[in-house]
C-alpha positions, 0 to 999 in steps of 0.5 A: 300731634302728641296732644293738641291741648298741651300744644296750645297751652305751650303756645299760650305760655309763650304768648304770655311770656312775650307780653310780660317781656315787652312790659318789663323791657319798657320799664327796665330796658332789660330781658332776663336770661331766665326767661330767655332760657325758658323760651329756648328750653320750651321749644323742644317740648313744643316740637315734641307736642306738635309732632315736629321731627327732631331730625331734620326739622329740629336741627334746622330750627336750631341752625336758624336760631343760631343764625338769628342769634348771630344776626342780632349779635351784629346789632349788639356789637354795633351798640344798637341792641342789648344782649337780652334782645339778641338772646330772645330773638335766637330763642324765639326762632327755635319755635318757628320753621325757617320761612316763619323765622324769616317773617319774624325777622321782617316783622320784628325789624319793621316794628323795631323801626316804628318803635325807634321813631316813636322813642326818638320822637318822644326823646326830642319832644321831651328835650332829653339829653343823650342817646335814647334807649329803645326797648327792642324787646317790644319789637321782638315780642311783637314779631313773635306774637304776630306769628302766633296770631297768624297760626290761629287767624289762618284757620279761619281763612 
């Protein structure tokens, strides 16, 4: 590990960005390309700081990020998710090894299901017309924050 304090600072910045994304997505139903690019570009810096080798682990993470992006792009194509959500999921996958990325997808999907039920319930309770909008960035942020929390909580297990 290059510098433990720097690594922790990067993880803290990521956590703060995820919280910010969730709040903004609830308010505006958008996730800025700039924040997605920042998350993606910070990942290699994190790899360097945490001692993750570029080959083969970095390349594997890039491949996993592309797979996650394409998986979420299918949801975008089906009009079930916004483009910012797709980019966020792909960028966030760069931060985790493949087994954690699989956990990320599962946790995000479960959180997204609960979030969708809540949004649909509120939509019906308020007797609104049309299709409800689900700020899926909240579920993606939750999945990422869950994995970040596990890194710290597992130290005490």
